[in-house]
Residue, then its C-alpha position, 0 to 999 in steps of 0.5 A: x173083543x167083538x167089533x160093531x159093524x155099523x151103517x156107514x155115513x158115506x156123505x154129508x147128506x146121507x141119512x140112511x142106507x138100504x142093504x141091497x145085498x150081503x156079499x159074505x155069508x153069515x159066519x164067514x171069516x173075513x179080512x180087513x178091506x174085504x167088501x161085506x155088503x152093497x148099500x143104496x143111499x139117496x144118491x148112489x149104490x156103494x160096496x162097504x168094506x170091513x174095517x177089521x178081520x174076524x168072523x162076521x155075524x149079520x144083524x141087518x136085513x136085506x132090503x131094509x133101510x137103516x140110519x147112519x150109525x145103526x148096528x147092522x153086524x158084528x166082527x167076532x174073534x175066535x171062540x167069541x159069542x154074539x153079544x146078547x140082546x142086540x139088534x139093528x138099531x139107530x145110534x139115536x134112540x127113538x122117542x114117542x109118546x107113552x101109551x095108556x088105554x085111557x086118561x085115568x091115572x089108574x088105568x094099566x098101560x099097554x105093554x110096549x118098550x119105551x125109549x125116553x117116552x117114545x116108541x121103539x120101531x125099525x126104520x122099515x116099520x116107520x116107512x111102511x107106517x108112513x106109506x099106509x097112513x098109520x101113526x107109528x105111535x099107535x102100533x103095539x110092537x111084537x119084535x125084540x124088546x117090544x120093537x115095532x116091526x113092519x109086520x106090526x104096522x101091516x097088522x094094524x092096517x088090517x086090524x084097527x083094533x091093534x092100534x092104541x090111544x096115545x093119552x095126553x098125560x103121557x105125551x105131556x111127560x116127554x122132556x123136550x130137547x134143549x139147545x145150549x142157550x136153553x131154547x127148545x129145539x124146534x123147526x120154524x114151521x113147528x113153532x109157527x103151527x104151535x103159536x097158531x094153535x096155542x100149543x106149549x112146545x115143551x109138551x110135544x115129543x121131538x122127532x128122533x130122526x130130525x133131532x128137533x120138534x117138527x111140524x108133523x110132531x105138533x100135528x100128531x100131538x094135537x090129534x092125540x089130544x083130540x082122540x083122547x076120550x073124556x073119563x065119562x064117555x070112555x068107549x069100550x074099544x080104543x080110539x084110532x087116531x086120524x091119519x096124517x094123510x087124507x085118503x084119496x078122493x077116488x080109488x087110485x089105480x096105483x100107489x107110487x111110494x115116496x121113497x128112495x131118490x124120490x123121497x130124498x128129493x121131496x124131503x130136501x125141496x120141502x126143507x129148502x122152501x121152508x128154511x129159505x126166503x126164496x125169490x125168483x127173477x127172470x132175464x132174457x139173454x141174447x144168443x146170436x153170438x153164441x149160435x154163431x160161435x157154436x156154428x164156427x166150432x162145428x165147422x172147424x173141429x167137428x162135434x166131439x167136444x162141441x159145447x152145448x148151449x147149457x155149457x155156455x151158460x155154465x161157463x158164463x155163470x161160473x165167471x159171474x160167480x167170480x165177479x159176485x162172490x156173495x152168490x157163491x155162498x152158504x148159510x151156516x150157524x156162524x153166518x154167511x160163508x163166502x166160498x173161495x172155490x166155484x163148483x157148478x152143479x148140473x141137474x140131470x133128469x133120470x126116470x126116478x128123479x133129478x141128480x146133480x153132479x158137480x163140475x169141480x173148479x168150473x172156472x178153470x175149464x175152457x169151453x171144450x173141456x167143460x163140454x167134455x166134462x158135462x157129457x161125462x158126468x151126464x152119461x155117468x149119471x144116467x148109467x148109475x156110475x157117479x161116485x159120491x165125490x162127483x155129487x158133493x161140494x157144489x156151490x151153485x146149481x144150473x137146471x134147464x127145462x128148455x128141451x121141453x119148450x119151457x121159457x121161464x120157471x121157478x127153480x128151487x134152491x138145492x141146499x146148502x147153496x144160496x141160489x140156482x139158475x133155471x134155463x129156458x128154451x132157445x127161441x126167436x124173438x121179433x125186435x124193432x130197432x130205433x129206425x123201425x126195422x123189424x128183425x129176429x134175435x135168438x134168446x133164452x130166458x134165465x130164471x134166478x132163484x136166490x135166498x133173500x136172507x143172503x142178498x137182496x134183489x139188486x145184487x141178484x139182478x146184477x149177478x144175472x146181468x153179468x151172466x147175460x153180458x158174458x153170453x154176449x161175448x163167447x170169447x170171454x168164456x175161454x179166458 
């Protein structure tokens, strides 16, 4: 019996993988544990091993992205034939509005395959459609079983006549997905937009990848209603729906695709701001004691394991999290989950975006060990050698922009954490003591963003003050 080979889910946040390279030829005999292909996720590149032995048949296309669970190949026994009518597809069926050429109930529908009333399209076709500003629901598929492929989207971009109208009557027949308590599954932004426009959510198609009705889904539904001509003024040619993205006001010199790591960052940060009640406070920390401690270490033992200023802050943050457990938490379906282990993540800037490796069990490390670990993780991040285990499990994040001359900023929380600390530059501040004597002090501004759903401003300020107090006594960071 044939064994399905699917796109694996290599981490909790992985949604899809791109096939970078097939490591075996189509039809090759392979054994269990043999590397079959190399994939790229939003975080790392990984080799995928075969779960069993057999003759391998490839279905996935090199360079295309497939959602986790998508069928991308088969393992066949001796003499076994390839199952018919199979192509790389997601385990979750796509759902889009059923097309018709006009709102009249007697008009003939455009030929295309339906999946619970929604369009059937490849992941790459959806990505190309988004890049070109074309509604995938309006494209006629020419692939296997009427599937929309990237060539169909490109043809629709060149020839608008290839598009079709999504009729209101067809959209309205899509059955909504209901939760166990009978409520329609929809994002908060979708509900807000629907309430504002007076739209019945039960009429709006759900998003196949998100599993809920989204804000974009509501907007697409509204545009489809506006684009349907009245029976008395039906035009001779189909009406093309307005793109979800407005065209650039000028002719761009180049177009940079929002995909890969950049696309994942965009999606996660947008989701973070939509789903959390984020606020930011700023607090100054005196660094004279840290500067002296660092100079003493440099004179005594060289620079091999010399902690940087960010290392001191990470050490102080980890110990402050121990004093304020509510900050080391996540919001779950059951409520606020206070986490027993402290794993501080450090944001590392790469050319293509930010990556956030995790310093496991941060409170167990003294300053020298912490410095060695942050150097190792930062180097591995820049060399593209981080493993998935080094990118998962963070309970709090630290992000610094001080090297760019920034004093304070508003960092965005990295889900599923409930807070993040931003670090500014080391500067000299002028101070006047009680006797009127003027002096200078080394200072940094710390910017704490927290989820107001989890804790309020006073606990946030107390947590940040604990970091400041710990930084005033570097000896406490080795305990």
